[in-house]
N, C-alpha and C positions, 0 to 999 in steps of 0.2 A: 570291393576287389574280388571277391571269391566270385561272385555274379559273373563280373568280367569273362572269368576262364572257363566258368561253367558255359558260358554261351558260345566261346568259342569251341570249348571241347565237343558242344553238341552239333555246331555246325560239321564236324570232321567226321563226327562217328555217327551221325544220322538220328540223332537223338532228338533232333528239334523238326525233323523231317514230319510233315501232314500225311494223317491217313489217308488213303485212295479214297475217292468218292464209293467206291463198291466195298469197303471195308467199314465205311459208315454203320452204326448202329440204328438199329429198325426197331421200332414196335408194331408189333401187328395185332391189329384188332379182330375179334369175333366176326365172323362174314356176315354182311346185311346184304339180304334178299332185296333185289328191285328190277323191275319191268324184266322177268325173264334171265335178269343177269345177276352176278353174285358180286359184291363189293367187298374187297380186303383193304381197310387203313393201314397204311404201312408208314408213320411218320420217320422220317430221319433226324436224328440227334445231330446236331452241329452245335458245338461248343455247349452252351447253356440253355440252346433252343431246340425246338422241333421243326423241320420244314414239311410243309405238304407233301405228302408222296403216298399212292397207292395203286393198285390193280383193279381192273373189270375182267370177270372171267364171264366166259357164257359156255354152255354147253349144246354144240352142234353134230347132231349124228353120235358119234363114239369116241369124238374130240372136244378136248378142252382148250378153246381159244383166249387169249390172256393179251389186254391191254393194259399197261404199265405208263401212269404219268407223274411227274413230278413237276411242282408249282414253285415261283418264287417266293411263297407265304411263308412265313414265321411266326410260331408260335412258343411262349413261355412254358405250356403246360400241355400235358399228352392229350389230356382230356378235350382241350379245346383243338390241337392239332386232329385228332380223330374226328372228332364233330364235323368240323370243316373241310375234311379228307372226304368225309360220306358224301355232303353236300356237294363239293365239286364233282365228284363222280357221278351223281345223282346227274346234274348238270351237262355233265358230258354225253351221257347215255341219252337224255332228253334233246339235247341239239345236234347229234347224228345221225339217232334213230336206228335203222338197220343197216345203212352203211356202216357203222361202227365196228362191225366184223364181216362187211360183206367181201372184202379182199380174200376172205381166208385162211391168211396168215395168222399161223398159231401164236405167235408171240408178236406184239408191235408197239412203239412208243407212240403215245396220242398227246 
């Protein structure tokens, strides 16, 4: 009976609201150099799992260009998520080649 009241109370107090996606906690790995780029695995914690997410950076002139990516893949451990994120970033770099950064945008989602 108490759980019913606490559920009703949380609906009106905002206690049951989910965190916005930007506020999800992420685990950031050490930078991994690959093909003139730097890969940062940053899996996002969602419940008891981790969503594959990261960023690819490349220095062009005096600017750092960033490409962020998030995928649907979920993992139960941070180590698995980081390993697969690095592999996915390498695949993105290999498939896109120079066109990944050819638009000159400082930050872009891929």
